[in-house]
MOPAC internal coordinates of N, CA, C and O (Angstrom, degrees):
PM7 1SCF
backbone

  N    0.0000 0     0.00 0     0.00 0    0    0    0
  C    1.5165 1     0.00 0     0.00 0    1    0    0
  C    1.4833 1   106.57 1     0.00 0    2    1    0
  O    1.2310 1   119.21 1   -37.93 1    3    2    1
  N    1.2623 1   119.10 1   142.07 1    3    2    1
  C    1.3877 1   125.25 1   175.35 1    5    3    2
  C    1.5425 1   111.45 1   -60.88 1    6    5    3
  O    1.2310 1   120.69 1   -48.99 1    7    6    5
  N    1.3437 1   116.29 1   131.01 1    7    6    5
  C    1.5028 1   114.67 1   179.62 1    9    7    6
  C    1.5208 1   115.92 1   -62.99 1   10    9    7
  O    1.2310 1   117.99 1   150.89 1   11   10    9
  N    1.1698 1   121.43 1   -29.11 1   11   10    9
  C    1.4288 1   124.35 1   177.29 1   13   11   10
  C    1.5430 1   111.27 1   -71.61 1   14   13   11
  O    1.2310 1   121.49 1   142.67 1   15   14   13
  N    1.3775 1   114.75 1   -37.33 1   15   14   13
  C    1.5203 1   115.43 1   177.96 1   17   15   14
  C    1.5566 1   105.18 1   -72.94 1   18   17   15
  O    1.2310 1   118.64 1   140.77 1   19   18   17
  N    1.2581 1   120.19 1   -39.23 1   19   18   17
  C    1.4875 1   117.46 1   179.28 1   21   19   18
  C    1.4243 1   114.78 1   -61.59 1   22   21   19
  O    1.2310 1   119.00 1   139.68 1   23   22   21
  N    1.3714 1   119.51 1   -40.32 1   23   22   21
  C    1.4744 1   129.88 1   172.39 1   25   23   22
  C    1.5486 1   110.06 1   -55.45 1   26   25   23
  O    1.2310 1   123.61 1   131.60 1   27   26   25
  N    1.4419 1   110.68 1   -48.40 1   27   26   25
  C    1.5320 1   114.80 1  -175.58 1   29   27   26
  C    1.5707 1   107.00 1   -64.83 1   30   29   27
  O    1.2310 1   120.58 1   134.84 1   31   30   29
  N    1.2437 1   116.50 1   -45.16 1   31   30   29
  C    1.4649 1   121.98 1  -173.11 1   33   31   30
  C    1.6299 1   109.08 1   -65.71 1   34   33   31
  O    1.2310 1   120.19 1   140.52 1   35   34   33
  N    1.3180 1   117.25 1   -39.48 1   35   34   33
  C    1.4242 1   124.56 1   179.30 1   37   35   34
  C    1.5649 1   108.98 1   -63.05 1   38   37   35
  O    1.2310 1   120.48 1   131.53 1   39   38   37
  N    1.3957 1   116.69 1   -48.47 1   39   38   37
  C    1.4265 1   119.71 1   177.56 1   41   39   38
  C    1.4670 1   113.77 1   -64.01 1   42   41   39
  O    1.2310 1   118.98 1   137.52 1   43   42   41
  N    1.3192 1   119.54 1   -42.48 1   43   42   41
  C    1.4814 1   119.64 1   170.40 1   45   43   42
  C    1.3917 1   119.25 1   -51.42 1   46   45   43
  O    1.2310 1   122.30 1   130.41 1   47   46   45
  N    1.4163 1   113.21 1   -49.59 1   47   46   45
  C    1.4714 1   123.12 1   178.09 1   49   47   46
  C    1.4962 1   117.41 1   -65.23 1   50   49   47
  O    1.2310 1   122.56 1   141.41 1   51   50   49
  N    1.3501 1   112.70 1   -38.59 1   51   50   49
  C    1.5191 1   113.73 1  -176.93 1   53   51   50
  C    1.5687 1   117.05 1   -76.66 1   54   53   51
  O    1.2310 1   121.58 1   159.51 1   55   54   53
  N    1.3467 1   114.59 1   -20.49 1   55   54   53
  C    1.4463 1   116.12 1   179.61 1   57   55   54
  C    1.5918 1   109.46 1   -69.29 1   58   57   55
  O    1.2310 1   121.59 1   122.78 1   59   58   57
  N    1.2956 1   114.57 1   -57.22 1   59   58   57
  C    1.4194 1   123.97 1  -177.76 1   61   59   58
  C    1.5035 1   107.80 1  -134.75 1   62   61   59
  O    1.2310 1   118.18 1   -81.79 1   63   62   61
  N    1.3800 1   121.07 1    98.21 1   63   62   61
  C    1.4896 1   123.99 1  -170.70 1   65   63   62
  C    1.5480 1   111.58 1   -59.80 1   66   65   63
  O    1.2310 1   121.13 1   132.75 1   67   66   65
  N    1.3514 1   115.45 1   -47.25 1   67   66   65
  C    1.4418 1   115.69 1  -175.22 1   69   67   66
  C    1.5368 1   113.02 1   -68.70 1   70   69   67
  O    1.2310 1   119.73 1   133.06 1   71   70   69
  N    1.2801 1   118.13 1   -46.94 1   71   70   69
  C    1.4505 1   116.29 1  -175.60 1   73   71   70
  C    1.5384 1   110.12 1   -77.33 1   74   73   71
  O    1.2310 1   120.06 1   157.78 1   75   74   73
  N    1.3808 1   117.49 1   -22.22 1   75   74   73
  C    1.4222 1   118.40 1   168.40 1   77   75   74
  C    1.4530 1   114.04 1   -71.50 1   78   77   75
  O    1.2310 1   117.97 1   144.87 1   79   78   77
  N    1.3255 1   121.47 1   -35.13 1   79   78   77
  C    1.4864 1   119.57 1   175.02 1   81   79   78
  C    1.4810 1   109.24 1   -66.47 1   82   81   79
  O    1.2310 1   118.78 1   136.63 1   83   82   81
  N    1.3305 1   119.93 1   -43.37 1   83   82   81
  C    1.4778 1   120.74 1   178.89 1   85   83   82
  C    1.5379 1   113.49 1   -59.74 1   86   85   83
  O    1.2310 1   121.60 1   138.16 1   87   86   85
  N    1.3918 1   114.54 1   -41.84 1   87   86   85
  C    1.4446 1   117.24 1  -179.73 1   89   87   86
  C    1.4845 1   110.77 1   -71.66 1   90   89   87
  O    1.2310 1   116.51 1   141.90 1   91   90   89
  N    1.3194 1   124.24 1   -38.10 1   91   90   89
  C    1.4218 1   125.05 1   175.36 1   93   91   90
  C    1.4945 1   113.88 1   -66.80 1   94   93   91
  O    1.2310 1   119.68 1   142.50 1   95   94   93
  N    1.3726 1   118.22 1   -37.50 1   95   94   93
  C    1.4991 1   124.07 1   175.58 1   97   95   94
  C    1.5684 1   109.32 1   -62.97 1   98   97   95
  O    1.2310 1   121.51 1   134.72 1   99   98   97
  N    1.4198 1   114.71 1   -45.28 1   99   98   97
  C    1.4692 1   115.46 1  -176.72 1  101   99   98
  C    1.5432 1   109.41 1   -68.30 1  102  101   99
  O    1.2310 1   120.43 1   138.93 1  103  102  101
  N    1.3057 1   116.78 1   -41.07 1  103  102  101
  C    1.5093 1   118.76 1  -179.63 1  105  103  102
  C    1.4845 1   112.31 1   -62.88 1  106  105  103
  O    1.2310 1   119.44 1   138.72 1  107  106  105
  N    1.3261 1   118.68 1   -41.28 1  107  106  105
  C    1.3890 1   123.29 1   172.56 1  109  107  106
  C    1.4712 1   117.42 1   -60.04 1  110  109  107
  O    1.2310 1   120.22 1   142.43 1  111  110  109
  N    1.2911 1   117.19 1   -37.57 1  111  110  109
  C    1.5427 1   124.03 1   176.18 1  113  111  110
  C    1.5507 1   106.19 1   -69.50 1  114  113  111
  O    1.2310 1   119.70 1   135.97 1  115  114  113
  N    1.2690 1   118.17 1   -44.03 1  115  114  113
  C    1.4210 1   122.42 1  -173.30 1  117  115  114
  C    1.5750 1   103.99 1   -67.15 1  118  117  115
  O    1.2310 1   118.24 1   138.64 1  119  118  117
  N    1.2964 1   120.96 1   -41.36 1  119  118  117
  C    1.4315 1   122.82 1   179.72 1  121  119  118
  C    1.5344 1   111.23 1   -64.90 1  122  121  119
  O    1.2310 1   120.14 1   129.24 1  123  122  121
  N    1.3109 1   117.34 1   -50.76 1  123  122  121
  C    1.4118 1   120.57 1   178.16 1  125  123  122
  C    1.6232 1   108.49 1   -58.02 1  126  125  123
  O    1.2310 1   120.84 1   135.39 1  127  126  125
  N    1.2826 1   115.99 1   -44.61 1  127  126  125
  C    1.4273 1   117.82 1  -179.50 1  129  127  126
  C    1.5422 1   115.79 1   -67.15 1  130  129  127
  O    1.2310 1   121.73 1   148.00 1  131  130  129
  N    1.2870 1   114.30 1   -32.00 1  131  130  129
  C    1.5174 1   118.01 1   173.93 1  133  131  130
  C    1.5139 1   114.51 1   -71.23 1  134  133  131
  O    1.2310 1   122.43 1   140.75 1  135  134  133
  N    1.2486 1   112.94 1   -39.25 1  135  134  133
  C    1.4530 1   118.56 1  -176.84 1  137  135  134
  C    1.4545 1   113.58 1   -79.31 1  138  137  135
  O    1.2310 1   118.86 1   153.24 1  139  138  137
  N    1.2754 1   119.78 1   -26.76 1  139  138  137
  C    1.5213 1   121.20 1  -177.23 1  141  139  138
  C    1.5747 1   107.12 1   -98.86 1  142  141  139
  O    1.2310 1   119.74 1   174.66 1  143  142  141
  N    1.3017 1   118.10 1    -5.34 1  143  142  141
  C    1.4036 1   117.00 1   175.08 1  145  143  142
  C    1.4812 1   114.84 1    85.34 1  146  145  143
  O    1.2310 1   119.80 1  -161.81 1  147  146  145
  N    1.3816 1   117.99 1    18.19 1  147  146  145
  C    1.4082 1   123.74 1  -172.99 1  149  147  146
  C    1.5135 1   105.09 1   -99.06 1  150  149  147
  O    1.2310 1   115.00 1   -75.00 1  151  150  149
  N    1.1976 1   127.08 1   105.00 1  151  150  149
  C    1.3898 1   135.47 1  -176.68 1  153  151  150
  C    1.5463 1   112.05 1   -63.87 1  154  153  151
  O    1.2310 1   121.46 1   138.81 1  155  154  153
  N    1.3818 1   114.80 1   -41.19 1  155  154  153
  C    1.4492 1   120.47 1  -177.65 1  157  155  154
  C    1.6056 1   112.30 1   -64.57 1  158  157  155
  O    1.2310 1   124.67 1   137.14 1  159  158  157
  N    1.3488 1   108.65 1   -42.86 1  159  158  157
  C    1.4914 1   114.65 1  -179.14 1  161  159  158
  C    1.4953 1   111.06 1   -73.56 1  162  161  159
  O    1.2310 1   120.79 1   146.47 1  163  162  161
  N    1.2967 1   116.10 1   -33.53 1  163  162  161
  C    1.5580 1   118.04 1   174.22 1  165  163  162
  C    1.4299 1   111.33 1   -65.25 1  166  165  163
  O    1.2310 1   118.61 1   140.84 1  167  166  165
  N    1.3741 1   120.25 1   -39.16 1  167  166  165
  C    1.4775 1   122.30 1   178.80 1  169  167  166
  C    1.4191 1   110.03 1   -71.32 1  170  169  167
  O    1.2310 1   116.64 1   137.19 1  171  170  169
  N    1.3175 1   124.00 1   -42.81 1  171  170  169
  C    1.5022 1   129.42 1  -178.18 1  173  171  170
  C    1.6597 1   100.67 1   -59.97 1  174  173  171
  O    1.2310 1   120.63 1   127.57 1  175  174  173
  N    1.3054 1   116.40 1   -52.43 1  175  174  173
  C    1.4170 1   118.61 1  -175.78 1  177  175  174
  C    1.4466 1   118.68 1   -58.28 1  178  177  175
  O    1.2310 1   121.65 1   141.29 1  179  178  177
  N    1.4703 1   114.44 1   -38.71 1  179  178  177
  C    1.5113 1   121.51 1   176.65 1  181  179  178
  C    1.4788 1   105.34 1   -65.89 1  182  181  179
  O    1.2310 1   117.86 1   140.17 1  183  182  181
  N    1.4332 1   121.68 1   -39.83 1  183  182  181
  C    1.4049 1   119.84 1  -173.15 1  185  183  182
  C    1.5067 1   105.60 1   -73.12 1  186  185  183
  O    1.2310 1   116.44 1   138.74 1  187  186  185
  N    1.2315 1   124.38 1   -41.26 1  187  186  185
  C    1.4970 1   126.98 1   176.62 1  189  187  186
  C    1.4820 1   108.31 1   -58.35 1  190  189  187
  O    1.2310 1   117.14 1   132.17 1  191  190  189
  N    1.1857 1   123.05 1   -47.83 1  191  190  189
  C    1.4760 1   126.62 1  -177.80 1  193  191  190
  C    1.4775 1   110.49 1   -65.28 1  194  193  191
  O    1.2310 1   120.87 1   139.66 1  195  194  193
  N    1.3519 1   115.95 1   -40.34 1  195  194  193
  C    1.4779 1   117.39 1   172.50 1  197  195  194
  C    1.5241 1   112.45 1   -65.36 1  198  197  195
  O    1.2310 1   117.81 1   143.92 1  199  198  197
  N    1.2729 1   121.77 1   -36.08 1  199  198  197
  C    1.4380 1   120.40 1   172.09 1  201  199  198
  C    1.5172 1   114.90 1   -60.16 1  202  201  199
  O    1.2310 1   121.48 1   138.16 1  203  202  201
  N    1.4353 1   114.78 1   -41.84 1  203  202  201
  C    1.4397 1   116.09 1   175.01 1  205  203  202
  C    1.5237 1   116.95 1   -63.47 1  206  205  203
  O    1.2310 1   121.12 1   142.53 1  207  206  205
  N    1.2541 1   115.47 1   -37.47 1  207  206  205
  C    1.4791 1   122.66 1   173.55 1  209  207  206
  C    1.5413 1   108.56 1   -60.10 1  210  209  207
  O    1.2310 1   120.54 1   128.80 1  211  210  209
  N    1.2156 1   116.58 1   -51.20 1  211  210  209
  C    1.5284 1   121.58 1   178.59 1  213  211  210
  C    1.5253 1   111.76 1   -58.59 1  214  213  211
  O    1.2310 1   120.60 1   136.80 1  215  214  213
  N    1.3745 1   116.46 1   -43.20 1  215  214  213
  C    1.4779 1   116.85 1   176.26 1  217  215  214
  C    1.4217 1   113.68 1   -66.88 1  218  217  215
  O    1.2310 1   118.95 1   145.46 1  219  218  217
  N    1.3804 1   119.61 1   -34.54 1  219  218  217
  C    1.4222 1   124.14 1   178.89 1  221  219  218
  C    1.5857 1   105.99 1   -63.86 1  222  221  219
  O    1.2310 1   118.69 1   130.04 1  223  222  221
  N    1.3472 1   120.11 1   -49.96 1  223  222  221
  C    1.4796 1   129.05 1  -176.70 1  225  223  222
  C    1.5245 1   108.55 1   -52.41 1  226  225  223
  O    1.2310 1   125.69 1   131.76 1  227  226  225
  N    1.3794 1   106.67 1   -48.24 1  227  226  225
  C    1.6189 1   112.31 1  -171.60 1  229  227  226
  C    1.5200 1   106.72 1   -73.62 1  230  229  227
  O    1.2310 1   116.95 1   146.75 1  231  230  229
  N    1.2761 1   123.40 1   -33.25 1  231  230  229
  C    1.5151 1   121.03 1   178.09 1  233  231  230
  C    1.4959 1   112.67 1   -71.87 1  234  233  231
  O    1.2310 1   120.53 1   150.81 1  235  234  233
  N    1.4159 1   116.59 1   -29.19 1  235  234  233
  C    1.5019 1   113.58 1   172.85 1  237  235  234
  C    1.3756 1   109.36 1   -77.75 1  238  237  235
  O    1.2310 1   117.86 1   149.27 1  239  238  237
  N    1.2797 1   121.67 1   -30.73 1  239  238  237
  C    1.5351 1   116.40 1   176.03 1  241  239  238
  C    1.4457 1   116.06 1   -63.64 1  242  241  239
  O    1.2310 1   120.97 1   146.19 1  243  242  241
  N    1.3066 1   115.75 1   -33.81 1  243  242  241
  C    1.5161 1   124.93 1  -179.59 1  245  243  242
  C    1.5562 1   105.24 1   -66.46 1  246  245  243
  O    1.2310 1   118.77 1   132.17 1  247  246  245
  N    1.4010 1   119.96 1   -47.83 1  247  246  245
  C    1.3595 1   123.29 1  -173.39 1  249  247  246
  C    1.6109 1   108.69 1   -63.78 1  250  249  247
  O    1.2310 1   120.73 1   142.14 1  251  250  249
  N    1.2647 1   116.22 1   -37.86 1  251  250  249
  C    1.5277 1   120.45 1  -176.73 1  253  251  250
  C    1.5012 1   106.53 1   -70.06 1  254  253  251
  O    1.2310 1   118.08 1   142.93 1  255  254  253
  N    1.3392 1   121.26 1   -37.07 1  255  254  253
  C    1.4494 1   119.42 1  -179.29 1  257  255  254
  C    1.4910 1   108.32 1   -77.04 1  258  257  255
  O    1.2310 1   116.89 1   151.13 1  259  258  257
  N    1.2835 1   123.52 1   -28.87 1  259  258  257
  C    1.4060 1   122.26 1   179.77 1  261  259  258
  C    1.4753 1   112.21 1   -75.31 1  262  261  259
  O    1.2310 1   119.20 1   146.02 1  263  262  261
  N    1.4243 1   119.12 1   -33.98 1  263  262  261
  C    1.4106 1   119.01 1   177.37 1  265  263  262
  C    1.5552 1   105.96 1   -74.63 1  266  265  263
  O    1.2310 1   114.71 1   146.99 1  267  266  265
  N    1.3008 1   127.64 1   -33.01 1  267  266  265
  C    1.3811 1   122.28 1  -176.89 1  269  267  266
  C    1.5077 1   111.16 1   -75.16 1  270  269  267
  O    1.2310 1   119.27 1   150.76 1  271  270  269
  N    1.3390 1   118.99 1   -29.24 1  271  270  269
  C    1.5709 1   119.36 1  -177.57 1  273  271  270
  C    1.5272 1   108.56 1   -92.45 1  274  273  271
  O    1.2310 1   116.27 1   170.23 1  275  274  273
  N    1.2415 1   124.70 1    -9.77 1  275  274  273
  C    1.4703 1   123.04 1   174.44 1  277  275  274
  C    1.4439 1   118.20 1   -69.68 1  278  277  275
  O    1.2310 1   119.16 1   -61.25 1  279  278  277
  N    1.3050 1   119.21 1   118.75 1  279  278  277
  C    1.5250 1   118.41 1  -179.75 1  281  279  278
  C    1.5100 1   109.10 1   -72.48 1  282  281  279
  O    1.2310 1   120.70 1   -29.79 1  283  282  281
  N    1.3274 1   116.27 1   150.21 1  283  282  281
  C    1.4890 1   121.56 1   177.88 1  285  283  282
  C    1.5671 1   108.92 1   -77.87 1  286  285  283
  O    1.2310 1   120.50 1   -49.47 1  287  286  285
  N    1.3016 1   116.64 1   130.53 1  287  286  285
  C    1.4372 1   122.29 1   178.45 1  289  287  286
  C    1.6320 1   108.75 1  -115.02 1  290  289  287
  O    1.2310 1   123.89 1   -53.69 1  291  290  289
  N    1.1896 1   110.14 1   126.31 1  291  290  289
  C    1.4953 1   119.85 1   179.13 1  293  291  290
  C    1.6615 1   108.33 1   -97.00 1  294  293  291
  O    1.2310 1   118.78 1   -60.91 1  295  294  293
  N    1.2536 1   119.93 1   119.09 1  295  294  293
  C    1.4262 1   121.38 1  -179.61 1  297  295  294
  C    1.4359 1   113.40 1   -92.35 1  298  297  295
  O    1.2310 1   116.78 1   156.65 1  299  298  297
  N    1.2943 1   123.73 1   -23.35 1  299  298  297
  C    1.4288 1   126.24 1   180.00 1  301  299  298
  C    1.4203 1   108.14 1  -110.40 1  302  301  299
  O    1.2310 1   120.28 1   -31.96 1  303  302  301
  N    1.4899 1   117.06 1   148.04 1  303  302  301
  C    1.4540 1   120.75 1   174.19 1  305  303  302
  C    1.4370 1   110.76 1   -63.26 1  306  305  303
  O    1.2310 1   119.41 1   -23.79 1  307  306  305
  N    1.2937 1   118.73 1   156.21 1  307  306  305
  C    1.4613 1   122.06 1   177.34 1  309  307  306
  C    1.6946 1   113.40 1   -61.71 1  310  309  307
  O    1.2310 1   121.80 1   143.99 1  311  310  309
  N    1.3412 1   114.15 1   -36.01 1  311  310  309
  C    1.4647 1   123.17 1  -176.78 1  313  311  310
  C    1.4977 1   107.54 1  -134.52 1  314  313  311
  O    1.2310 1   119.71 1   -39.84 1  315  314  313
  N    1.3563 1   118.16 1   140.16 1  315  314  313
  C    1.4032 1   122.32 1   171.98 1  317  315  314
  C    1.4665 1   110.84 1  -100.40 1  318  317  315
  O    1.2310 1   120.46 1   -49.20 1  319  318  317
  N    1.3231 1   116.72 1   130.80 1  319  318  317
  C    1.4427 1   119.26 1  -175.48 1  321  319  318
  C    1.6279 1   111.05 1   -87.80 1  322  321  319
  O    1.2310 1   121.11 1   168.42 1  323  322  321
  N    1.2810 1   115.48 1   -11.58 1  323  322  321
  C    1.4263 1   128.19 1   177.86 1  325  323  322
  C    1.5117 1   111.60 1   -66.71 1  326  325  323
  O    1.2310 1   120.87 1   -27.22 1  327  326  325
  N    1.3070 1   115.94 1   152.78 1  327  326  325
  C    1.4203 1   120.82 1   171.07 1  329  327  326
  C    1.4553 1   111.69 1   -70.80 1  330  329  327
  O    1.2310 1   116.50 1   -30.07 1  331  330  329
  N    1.3737 1   124.25 1   149.93 1  331  330  329
  C    1.4781 1   118.98 1   171.76 1  333  331  330
  C    1.5676 1   111.53 1   -66.62 1  334  333  331
  O    1.2310 1   123.81 1   -25.49 1  335  334  333
  N    1.3647 1   110.30 1   154.51 1  335  334  333
  C    1.4045 1   117.07 1   179.89 1  337  335  334
  C    1.5167 1   112.74 1   -77.84 1  338  337  335
  O    1.2310 1   119.11 1   -35.50 1  339  338  337
  N    1.3462 1   119.30 1   144.50 1  339  338  337
  C    1.5321 1   120.61 1  -176.92 1  341  339  338
  C    1.5230 1   110.58 1   -60.58 1  342  341  339
  O    1.2310 1   121.26 1   -22.34 1  343  342  341
  N    1.3132 1   115.19 1   157.66 1  343  342  341
  C    1.5725 1   119.90 1   176.66 1  345  343  342
  C    1.5536 1   104.71 1   -73.78 1  346  345  343
  O    1.2310 1   125.71 1   -37.05 1  347  346  345
  N    1.3015 1   106.63 1   142.95 1  347  346  345
  C    1.6495 1   117.24 1   174.97 1  349  347  346
  C    1.5508 1   103.00 1   -86.67 1  350  349  347
  O    1.2310 1   123.86 1   -43.35 1  351  350  349
  N    1.4152 1   110.20 1   136.65 1  351  350  349
  C    1.3733 1   117.44 1   173.61 1  353  351  350
  C    1.5479 1   107.36 1  -130.38 1  354  353  351
  O    1.2310 1   121.20 1   -31.66 1  355  354  353
  N    1.2780 1   115.30 1   148.34 1  355  354  353
  C    1.4325 1   120.80 1   179.65 1  357  355  354
  C    1.5061 1   112.17 1   -66.32 1  358  357  355
  O    1.2310 1   117.43 1   -18.11 1  359  358  357
  N    1.4085 1   122.49 1   161.89 1  359  358  357
  C    1.5140 1   119.03 1   176.01 1  361  359  358
  C    1.3986 1   112.14 1   -78.95 1  362  361  359
  O    1.2310 1   117.55 1   163.74 1  363  362  361
  N    1.2893 1   122.27 1   -16.26 1  363  362  361
  C    1.5036 1   117.60 1   172.04 1  365  363  362
  C    1.4665 1   116.07 1   -74.17 1  366  365  363
  O    1.2310 1   118.15 1   151.76 1  367  366  365
  N    1.3334 1   121.13 1   -28.24 1  367  366  365
  C    1.4072 1   119.84 1   176.45 1  369  367  366
  C    1.5490 1   112.84 1   -78.81 1  370  369  367
  O    1.2310 1   120.07 1   165.07 1  371  370  369
  N    1.3334 1   117.47 1   -14.93 1  371  370  369
  C    1.5337 1   120.12 1  -176.14 1  373  371  370
  C    1.6665 1   105.22 1   -77.46 1  374  373  371
  O    1.2310 1   119.82 1   146.01 1  375  374  373
  N    1.3313 1   117.94 1   -33.99 1  375  374  373
  C    1.4628 1   119.78 1  -178.00 1  377  375  374
  C    1.3580 1   118.22 1   -74.47 1  378  377  375
  O    1.2310 1   120.10 1   180.00 1  379  378  377

């Protein structure tokens, strides 16, 4: 397999596994249908690939909305009023 194709498929699948699987499955069906001259397999593959693209688009849209509406939470106080902890030294350097 071409290394560039393998890298592309890996990046498509890692971002969103479900929609990536649907997209790759549809593209494979369309490729097989187009090369073998099977119009029905080609059309089903294109339809499934289109569904994968739509699913990926919708998931990306939901993520951007969730990021925009999620408030920022600070878990640590801005300044600590305690003294800093002492530095740790090994027992060998003490002797």
